[in-house]
ROPA-414954 format. One record per residue (C-alpha): x, y, z; residue in three letters; residue number from 0. Coordinates in steps of 0.2 Angstrom, whole numbers. Layout:
ROPA-414954
RODO     xx     yy     zz  residu  num
RODO      X      Y      Z     ALA  NUM
...
end
This chain:
ROPA-414954
RODO     xx     yy     zz  residu  num
RODO    356   -232   -184     UNK    0
RODO    343   -225   -176     UNK    1
RODO    346   -220   -154     UNK    2
RODO    333   -219   -143     UNK    3
RODO    336   -211   -128     UNK    4
RODO    326   -218   -113     UNK    5
RODO    322   -208   -100     UNK    6
RODO    317   -214    -82     UNK    7
RODO    298   -214    -79     UNK    8
RODO    297   -212    -59     UNK    9
RODO    293   -194    -52     UNK   10
RODO    304   -181    -57     UNK   11
RODO    308   -170    -41     UNK   12
RODO    308   -149    -50     UNK   13
RODO    322   -138    -49     UNK   14
RODO    310   -125    -40     UNK   15
RODO    311   -120    -22     UNK   16
RODO    292   -125    -23     UNK   17
RODO    283   -139    -10     UNK   18
RODO    284   -144      7     UNK   19
RODO    299   -140     18     UNK   20
RODO    301   -147     35     UNK   21
RODO    315   -141     54     UNK   22
RODO    314   -155     65     UNK   23
RODO    313   -140     78     UNK   24
RODO    306   -129     69     UNK   25
RODO    292   -136     59     UNK   26
RODO    284   -135     42     UNK   27
RODO    282   -123     29     UNK   28
RODO    276   -123     11     UNK   29
RODO    277   -111     -5     UNK   30
RODO    265   -112    -20     UNK   31
RODO    272    -98    -33     UNK   32
RODO    274    -81    -21     UNK   33
RODO    260    -90     -8     UNK   34
RODO    267    -96      7     UNK   35
RODO    261   -106     24     UNK   36
RODO    272   -100     37     UNK   37
RODO    278   -112     53     UNK   38
RODO    264   -102     62     UNK   39
RODO    253   -104     49     UNK   40
RODO    252    -89     42     UNK   41
RODO    247    -91     25     UNK   42
RODO    255    -74     12     UNK   43
RODO    263    -69      0     UNK   44
RODO    282    -65     -3     UNK   45
RODO    295    -64    -16     UNK   46
RODO    298    -79    -26     UNK   47
RODO    311    -83    -39     UNK   48
RODO    311   -100    -45     UNK   49
RODO    327   -105    -33     UNK   50
RODO    324    -94    -20     UNK   51
RODO    312    -85    -10     UNK   52
RODO    310    -70      6     UNK   53
RODO    296    -63     16     UNK   54
RODO    291    -56     32     UNK   55
RODO    289    -65     47     UNK   56
RODO    271    -63     56     UNK   57
RODO    268    -51     70     UNK   58
RODO    260    -69     78     UNK   59
RODO    279    -80     73     UNK   60
RODO    297    -78     82     UNK   61
RODO    307    -65     73     UNK   62
RODO    293    -55     69     UNK   63
RODO    297    -42     57     UNK   64
RODO    313    -49     52     UNK   65
RODO    316    -54     31     UNK   66
RODO    319    -72     30     UNK   67
RODO    329    -77     14     UNK   68
RODO    326    -96      7     UNK   69
RODO    340   -103     -6     UNK   70
RODO    339   -119    -15     UNK   71
RODO    354   -128    -11     UNK   72
RODO    347   -145    -24     UNK   73
RODO    334   -152    -24     UNK   74
RODO    328   -159     -6     UNK   75
RODO    339   -142      5     UNK   76
RODO    335   -125      5     UNK   77
RODO    347   -110     17     UNK   78
RODO    336    -99     28     UNK   79
RODO    345    -85     34     UNK   80
RODO    340    -69     42     UNK   81
RODO    341    -54     31     UNK   82
RODO    348    -41     43     UNK   83
RODO    363    -51     52     UNK   84
RODO    364    -66     40     UNK   85
RODO    382    -61     43     UNK   86
RODO    384    -66     57     UNK   87
RODO    371    -79     59     UNK   88
RODO    373    -99     54     UNK   89
RODO    360   -102     43     UNK   90
RODO    346   -117     45     UNK   91
RODO    344   -129     33     UNK   92
RODO    327   -135     29     UNK   93
RODO    324   -153     19     UNK   94
RODO    308   -158     10     UNK   95
RODO    295   -165     21     UNK   96
RODO    295   -183     16     UNK   97
RODO    278   -190      7     UNK   98
RODO    269   -193     22     UNK   99
RODO    267   -179     29     UNK  100
RODO    268   -167     16     UNK  101
end
């Protein structure tokens, strides 16, 4: 007897931190491998891991000079913390941007 595996044909969301991320009070950022476009529009590189990303905030943005760490929580959620005081702060939650503004 043959067994056929049926897979969904819709678009799959990859299990990776790459993509467009939105925060309603701060704005958006884009991660593509080691490249990032920050909420202030700076195009730079950071430290990329499939489920994590970190970068040093550029001089013209809030928290300039701080290291920000992003961790993929699930396919649609990233947690952002600042390295210097991550134990004392509430993490920011970012979500994948809706397709209409990616």
